[in-house]
C-alpha positions as CSV (number, residue, x, y, z in Angstrom):
1,M,17.3,-7.9,-3.3
2,Q,20.9,-7.0,-4.0
3,Y,23.5,-9.8,-3.8
4,C,27.3,-9.0,-3.8
5,E,30.4,-11.1,-3.5
6,F,33.8,-10.1,-2.2
7,H,36.8,-12.3,-2.8
8,P,39.5,-12.4,-0.1
9,S,43.2,-12.0,-0.8
10,P,45.9,-14.4,0.4
11,P,46.2,-16.1,2.8
12,L,42.5,-16.1,3.7
13,N,41.6,-17.2,0.1
14,R,43.1,-20.6,0.9
15,F,40.1,-21.3,3.1
16,V,37.3,-18.8,2.0
17,E,35.8,-18.7,-1.5
18,C,34.0,-15.4,-0.9
19,I,32.2,-13.3,1.6
20,W,28.8,-12.3,0.3
21,T,26.1,-9.8,1.3
22,L,22.4,-9.9,0.6
23,T,20.3,-6.8,1.3
24,S,17.0,-5.3,0.5
25,T,15.8,-1.8,1.0
26,T,12.2,-2.9,0.6
27,P,11.0,-4.7,3.7
28,S,8.6,-7.5,2.9
29,T,6.2,-9.4,5.1
30,E,5.5,-12.0,2.5
31,S,7.6,-13.2,-0.4
32,Q,8.0,-16.2,-2.7
33,V,9.8,-19.3,-1.4
34,E,13.4,-19.5,-2.7
35,R,15.1,-22.8,-3.4
36,I,18.7,-22.9,-2.3
37,L,20.6,-25.8,-3.9
38,P,23.6,-27.9,-2.7
39,D,26.9,-26.4,-4.0
40,G,29.6,-28.3,-2.2
41,C,30.3,-25.6,0.4
42,V,29.8,-25.0,4.1
43,E,28.6,-21.4,4.8
44,L,28.5,-19.3,7.9
45,I,25.7,-16.7,7.9
46,L,25.3,-13.6,10.1
47,N,21.8,-12.0,10.0
48,F,21.5,-8.3,10.8
49,G,17.9,-8.1,9.6
50,S,14.8,-10.1,10.1
51,R,15.2,-13.9,10.4
52,F,14.3,-15.9,7.3
53,K,11.5,-18.6,7.3
54,Q,12.6,-22.1,6.5
55,H,10.0,-24.3,4.9
56,T,9.8,-28.1,5.3
57,N,6.8,-29.9,3.9
58,S,3.8,-28.0,5.2
59,D,5.6,-26.6,8.2
60,Q,7.8,-23.4,8.5
61,Q,10.0,-22.0,11.2
62,L,12.4,-19.1,11.7
63,Q,16.0,-19.8,11.0
64,P,18.6,-19.0,13.8
65,R,20.0,-15.4,13.6
66,N,23.6,-16.5,13.2
67,F,24.2,-20.0,11.9
68,V,26.3,-22.5,9.9
69,V,24.8,-24.3,7.0
70,G,26.5,-27.7,6.7
71,Q,27.0,-29.5,3.4
72,M,23.7,-30.0,1.7
73,T,22.5,-33.0,-0.3
74,G,19.0,-31.6,-1.0
75,P,17.4,-28.2,-1.4
76,V,16.6,-25.8,1.4
77,L,13.5,-23.7,1.0
78,I,13.5,-20.2,2.5
79,S,11.6,-16.9,2.3
80,P,12.3,-13.5,3.9
81,A,10.0,-12.4,6.6
82,G,11.0,-8.7,6.7
83,D,14.0,-6.6,6.0
84,V,17.0,-8.5,4.5
85,D,20.5,-7.8,5.7
86,L,22.7,-10.9,5.5
87,L,26.5,-11.5,5.5
88,G,27.7,-14.9,4.5
89,I,31.2,-16.6,4.6
90,R,31.4,-19.3,1.9
91,F,34.2,-21.7,2.6
92,H,36.0,-23.7,0.0
93,P,35.2,-27.5,0.4
94,G,37.3,-28.4,3.5
95,G,37.9,-24.7,4.4
96,A,35.4,-24.5,7.3
97,F,37.0,-27.3,9.4
98,P,40.1,-25.4,10.5
99,F,37.8,-22.6,11.8
100,L,35.0,-24.6,13.4
101,R,37.0,-27.7,14.5
102,V,34.1,-30.1,14.5
103,P,33.6,-33.1,12.2
104,M,32.0,-31.7,9.2
105,S,29.9,-34.8,8.6
106,A,28.2,-34.1,12.0
107,I,26.5,-31.0,10.5
108,T,25.8,-32.2,7.0
109,D,22.2,-31.4,6.0
110,Q,21.8,-29.3,9.1
111,I,21.5,-25.6,9.9
112,I,23.2,-25.1,13.3
113,E,23.3,-22.0,15.5
114,L,26.8,-20.7,15.4
115,S,26.9,-20.2,19.2
116,S,26.4,-23.9,19.8
117,L,29.4,-24.7,17.6
118,S,31.6,-21.9,18.9
119,N,30.3,-19.1,21.1
120,T,33.8,-17.5,21.0
121,F,33.8,-17.4,17.2
122,E,30.4,-15.9,17.1
123,S,31.3,-13.2,19.6
124,Q,34.5,-12.4,17.7
125,L,32.6,-11.9,14.4
126,L,29.8,-9.9,15.9
127,S,32.2,-7.7,17.8
128,A,34.0,-7.0,14.5
129,C,30.7,-5.6,13.1
130,D,29.6,-3.8,16.2
131,K,30.4,-0.3,15.0
132,V,29.7,-0.6,11.3
133,T,26.5,-1.0,9.4
134,A,27.3,-0.7,5.7
135,P,27.7,-4.2,4.0
136,A,31.1,-3.4,2.5
137,E,32.4,-2.1,5.8
138,R,31.2,-5.3,7.5
139,V,33.1,-7.4,4.9
140,T,36.3,-5.5,5.7
141,T,36.0,-6.0,9.4
142,I,34.9,-9.7,9.1
143,T,37.9,-10.3,6.8
144,T,40.3,-8.9,9.4
145,S,38.7,-11.0,12.1
146,L,39.0,-14.2,10.0
147,V,42.6,-13.5,9.2
148,E,43.3,-13.1,12.9
149,R,41.7,-16.6,13.4
150,L,43.6,-18.3,10.6
151,P,45.0,-21.6,11.6
152,S,48.8,-21.9,11.7
153,N,50.5,-24.7,9.8
154,E,47.2,-26.1,8.6
155,D,47.4,-29.2,6.3
156,T,45.9,-28.0,3.1
157,N,46.2,-31.3,1.2
158,L,42.5,-32.2,1.7
159,M,41.4,-28.8,0.4
160,A,43.7,-29.3,-2.6
161,L,42.1,-32.7,-3.3
162,A,38.6,-31.2,-3.0
163,A,39.7,-28.4,-5.4
164,S,40.7,-31.0,-7.9
165,I,37.1,-32.3,-7.9
166,L,35.8,-28.7,-8.3
167,N,38.1,-27.7,-11.1
168,S,37.3,-30.9,-13.0
169,G,33.5,-30.2,-12.8
170,G,33.0,-33.2,-10.6
171,V,34.3,-35.8,-13.1
172,V,37.7,-36.6,-11.6
173,S,38.3,-40.3,-10.7
174,V,38.1,-41.0,-6.9
175,D,40.7,-43.8,-7.5
176,R,43.0,-41.2,-9.0
177,L,42.5,-38.8,-6.0
178,A,43.3,-41.6,-3.6
179,N,46.4,-42.5,-5.6
180,D,47.5,-38.8,-5.7
181,A,47.1,-38.7,-1.9
182,G,48.9,-41.9,-1.4
183,I,46.0,-43.5,0.6
184,S,43.3,-46.0,0.1
185,C,39.8,-45.0,-1.2
186,R,38.4,-45.9,2.2
187,Q,40.9,-43.6,4.0
188,L,40.1,-40.9,1.5
189,E,36.4,-41.3,2.2
190,R,37.0,-40.9,6.0
191,R,39.2,-37.8,5.5
192,F,36.6,-36.2,3.3
193,L,33.7,-36.9,5.7
194,N,35.6,-35.4,8.6
195,G,37.0,-32.4,6.9
196,V,34.6,-31.6,4.0
197,G,31.3,-33.1,5.2
198,L,30.7,-35.3,2.2
199,G,32.5,-38.3,0.6
200,P,34.4,-37.5,-2.6
201,K,31.9,-39.3,-4.7
202,V,28.9,-37.3,-3.4
203,L,30.9,-34.1,-3.6
204,S,31.7,-35.0,-7.2
205,R,28.0,-35.5,-8.0
206,I,27.0,-32.2,-6.5
207,L,29.7,-30.3,-8.4
208,R,28.8,-32.0,-11.6
209,F,25.1,-31.1,-11.0
210,Q,26.2,-27.5,-10.5
211,Q,27.9,-27.5,-13.9
212,V,24.5,-27.8,-15.5
213,F,23.7,-24.2,-14.7
214,R,26.5,-23.1,-17.0
215,A,26.0,-25.8,-19.7
216,V,22.3,-25.1,-20.2
217,E,23.1,-21.7,-21.8
218,R,25.7,-23.2,-24.1
219,H,23.2,-25.8,-25.4
220,D,20.0,-23.8,-25.7
221,N,18.1,-26.0,-23.2
222,S,18.9,-29.3,-25.0
223,W,19.0,-31.6,-22.0
224,A,20.6,-34.5,-23.8
225,D,23.5,-32.2,-24.9
226,V,23.7,-30.7,-21.4
227,A,23.9,-34.2,-19.9
228,V,26.8,-35.2,-22.2
229,D,28.7,-31.9,-21.7
230,C,28.5,-32.3,-17.9
231,G,29.7,-35.9,-17.8
232,Y,26.4,-37.7,-17.3
233,Y,25.7,-41.1,-18.9
234,D,22.5,-39.8,-20.4
235,Q,19.6,-37.4,-19.8
236,A,17.9,-39.8,-17.4
237,H,21.0,-39.8,-15.2
238,L,21.0,-36.0,-15.1
239,I,17.3,-36.0,-14.1
240,R,17.9,-38.4,-11.3
241,D,20.5,-36.1,-9.8
242,F,18.3,-33.1,-10.2
243,N,15.4,-34.9,-8.4
244,Q,17.8,-35.6,-5.5
245,F,19.7,-32.4,-5.2
246,A,17.1,-29.9,-6.4
247,G,13.9,-31.8,-5.5
248,Q,12.6,-31.0,-9.0
249,S,13.2,-31.9,-12.6
250,P,15.4,-29.6,-14.6
251,R,12.5,-28.2,-16.7
252,V,10.5,-27.3,-13.6
253,L,13.4,-25.8,-11.8
254,F,14.5,-23.6,-14.7
255,A,11.0,-22.5,-15.4
256,E,10.8,-21.2,-11.8
257,F,14.4,-20.0,-11.5
258,S,14.6,-16.8,-9.4
259,P,17.5,-14.3,-9.3
260,L,18.2,-15.3,-5.7
261,T,18.4,-19.0,-6.5
262,E,20.7,-18.2,-9.4
263,S,23.0,-16.1,-7.2
264,F,23.7,-19.2,-5.1
265,T,24.6,-21.6,-7.9
266,R,28.1,-22.1,-9.4
267,K,27.1,-20.5,-12.7
268,A,29.8,-17.9,-12.4
269,R,32.0,-19.5,-9.8
270,T,35.3,-21.4,-10.0
271,S,37.8,-22.5,-7.4
272,H,41.0,-20.4,-7.3
273,F,42.4,-22.5,-4.4
274,S,45.0,-24.3,-6.6
275,N,46.5,-20.9,-7.3
276,T,46.8,-19.9,-3.6
277,L,49.3,-22.4,-2.3
278,G,52.4,-20.4,-3.1
């Protein structure tokens, strides 16, 4: 499978981290199960190929064709069931709310058909792709469509606060964030739940967990050193977060790591949101 990312220019990059494509020229009827991990983002996915299977316990079902993945606090297990031709819009934390206009906490840990959230938005995006088939061409037309839908005079303060968490690797103080925003920690929690889909503490934990995928290469798989580097109290603390967010211990996950799973981690990703406010 070929995974590519395209990074939008201003002003869209205030809201969208990237638009990505995932394609395969080798149709497959059976494939290994891929583990997609929480990364602090909401994603909108358009599927132009065969629908993926989603695995839960001993059950499996086909995902919707076009859908929104809310904030995740645990892994999602998927596998392709045929030809792969996906386009995804990965929003900055807080960046999806201005486009979808639903409380983000209402879709946390859920995969929701796009039409049930906004039939108009789905029609607009699909219409933009109606006469193009190449992934790069779709990205261009989708970008134009998103720019046309950009909210006017949107308050970007919440996204800036979320970007502070991202750029700190998830170790910024929530008390400091609330103080910077001039509100109480309780008010901050409510704003994050509505606009981001997670409270600031949970978002911080997920972004700290994602830092491990970079740190492990710097420390040659020394989990104690990785834990300290990423701001964990100790190795046991790191393992507890892995069991929650990945559903596996670090050793098991990295032993089974696939290229697709790696593509959807923050190993090579940073937020440029703080540089887009000018």
